C-alpha positions, 0 to 999 in steps of 0.5 A, a space after each residue: 219200688 214200682 218204678 225201678 221195677 218197671 226199669 229191671 222189666 223193660 232192661 229184661 225185655 231188651 235182653 230178651 230180644 238182643 239174646 234171642 236174635 242175634 247170634 253168639 259171638 267167639 267166647 259164647 260159641 266157645 263155651 257152648 261147643 267146648 262143653 259136653 257134660 257136667 264137670 266139677 270145673 272147666 279150663 278156663 273158669 270154673 262151673 257155673 256158667 258152664 253148668 248154666 248153659 249146659 242146664 238149658 241145653 238139656 231142659 230145652 233140647 236146643 243150643 238156639 241162642 235165645 235158650 243157652 243165653 236164657 239163664 243169663 238174662 234171667 240172672 242179670 233180672 236177680 242182679 237188677 234186684 239185688 242191686 235195688 236191695 243193696 242200695 235201698 237198705 243203705 241208703 233208700 228207695 230213691 238212691 236204689 231207683 238211680 242205681 238200678 237205672 244206672 246199672 241198666 244203662 250200663 252196656 258192660 253190665 246190662 247187655 253185655 254180662 246181662 245177655 252173654 252167655 258169660 261167666 261175669 253174669 253168674 258172677 255179678 248175682 252171687 257178688 250182689 247177694 254177698 253184698 246184701 248178706 254181708 251189710 245184713 250180718 253188720 248191721 249196716 247201715 245202723 241197725 243190729 248185726 244179724 250172725 246168721 247172716 254170715 252164714 248167707 255171705 259163705 253160701 254166696 261168696 262159695 257161689 261167686 268162687 264158682 263163676 270166676 275166679 276173680 271173684 276172689 277180688 272182691 271177696 279179699 276187698 271186702 273182707 279187708 273192709 270188715 277187719 278195718 271196721 269196729 263193729 267187723 272186728 267184734 263180729 270175728 270173734 264169734 264162729 258165725 263169719 268162720 262157718 261162712 268161711 268154711 261154707 265158702 271154701 267147701 263149695 269151691 273144693 270141687 274146683 281144687 280138686 278138679 285142678 289136682 287132678 288136671 295137673 292144675 291146668 286152670 290154676 295155672 292158665 289164670 295164674 300165668 296170665 301176668 307173666 312177661 315183664 314189659 314197662 308201660 307208664 301210660 298203660 294205667 290210663 289206657 285201662 281206666 279209658 277203656 273200663 271207662 267206655 265200657 261202663 259209660 264214662 258218665 258213670 265211671 267218673 262220679 264212681 271214681 270220685 265217690 271210691 276216692 271219697 270214701 278212702 278220705 272218709 275213712 272207716 267212721 263212714 262205715 258204708 262207703 268204708 265197706 263198698 270202697 273196699 270191696 271196689 278197690 282191688 279190681 279197680 287198681 289191680 289191673 291197672 298196676 299190672 298193665 304198668 309193668 306186664 306184657 298181659 292183654 289186659 281186657 276191660 271187663 276184667 275190672 268190672 266187679 269192682 265198678 259193680 260194688 260202686 253202683 249203690 254209691 252212685 245211687 246215693 249221689 244221684 239223689 243229690 243232684 239235678 232230676 231233669 238233668 238226671 233225666 235228659 241224660 238218663 233218656 239219651 243213655 238208653 236211646 243210644 243203647 235201644 238204637 245200638 242193641 237194635 242196630 245189631 239184631 237188624 244187621 244179624 237179621 237182614 244182613 250188611 247192607 250190600 254196598 257196606 258189606 263189599 267194603 270189607 276185605 274177605 274174611 274181615 267182615 265185622 258180621 263173622 263174630 255176629 252171626 253163626 256159622 251154620 252154613 258150613 254144615 251141608 258143606 261138610 264131607 261125608 265119612 269123617 269122624 271129627 273137625 279139628 281146628 288150629 285156633 279154639 276160637 275157629 273151633 268154638 264159632 265151628 263147633 257151635 254151628 254144628 251142636 246148633 245143626 244137631 251135627 254130632 261130629 267131635 271138635 278138637 283143636 291141634 294147636 298150642 292153645 286148646 282150651 277146654 277142648 283139650 279135655 272135651 275132644 283130647 287129640 289123642 282120642 282120635 289115633 286112628 279117625 278121619 279128621 276134617 282139618 281146618 286150614 284158615 285162608 294163607 295157610 295152605 301149605 304151611 297146614 299140610 306140612 304141619 299135619 301130613 306126617 301125622 296121618 296116613 294120608 293127607 288130601 284137600 277137603 271142601 271149602 266150608 263157606 260162611 255165608 250171610 244172609 247169601 253174601 259170603 263172609 269167609 270160605 275156609 280151606 280144609 284137608 281130610 286127614 286119613 287114619 291119624 297115626 300120632 297126636 299132632 304135637 302142639 
């Protein structure tokens, strides 16, 4: 236990360093910029991650990276310890140590989900809590079922659904595993599992109500992402390859093999059966969707499935050479720490001049890694709001303003405004003077598009995005005076 606790605390320390000394990424900036109040749900995801960063901002009175990321870093420690408890109960403390170590070395779980403002961090914590409650309710591995743990499973399942809609994939898989388990079917004849289901649905109800009040915007957006038929026979292999890189190939490969073995062993191996069913839908679904859909599949979407396989991986590791495992862990840990410190150093000190000048204007990778706080002093006086044409530009700009305490509404004049459509609807700016963002190369298109919507439209200042004095991006703008009608998407 002490060794596992040391791993958890060490990983937490590095996540805190990364959280404190690197700027917010595109998705993180968007989440902080687009959230202005506590709501029953939001456009992209349910409420959990939004409420966490909003709560941190209200508590500390700041939008600094360490502040908005702190709840997610702390939850990563809770997730690590839940994984330890699950694996220790199923396979013993040695397996639990290796499971936690593997989790802490996996970049997507340890760094991305463990320190960034994303819904995946709360999701992972809630799903591991569901898994722990389920094994207690079912009496796994060889104990007596504890029916009241079904209420805890329902509570955590509701929290998982409040984190991210994809929680349903793991929950449905786990439900199938319970249904196809002899003891599980017997437990389903009692009221406790169904009371847990009712509790989970009650917790998720506000999200349904919010969607009903907003024309099913969030459900429609997430449900429509698999539209468009385009047969791509090799895409599943590409998707699995990307997932392997995100998890780490030398963790992913045994995970997949253990998943196959879990189904080959069948329902008699109750523990691996439940874990396999909890994992299988996310692992397979996105590869299948990638085969027939033109949707761009993001590799981290399947991560909840792999999360369920860490206990199996920990058990597998107990039968491997300890010396070899230590060597692999040391090399992996060294690479992960080095990568984290390089990111921190680049953000804190900037790119070396020779490397910085090798990128074309507007193409530097530092545009995503640093906060665009240099635009604040260049804003013209007298404007009432800022409008970008893309949600991710609005996110970076809006977060920079929040961090500097500049209380200017930010919105999106474009076809994909995401949460900005609800935070600052374009129609709410009628009669206002708006600074319109025109990214380089789009000056004439921007003028022609928005001139009819304003009493006048004239060139505004160029907003500089600087990194330690180096110009990363020069953003041209227009000032639209007295908006007459909301621009068409």
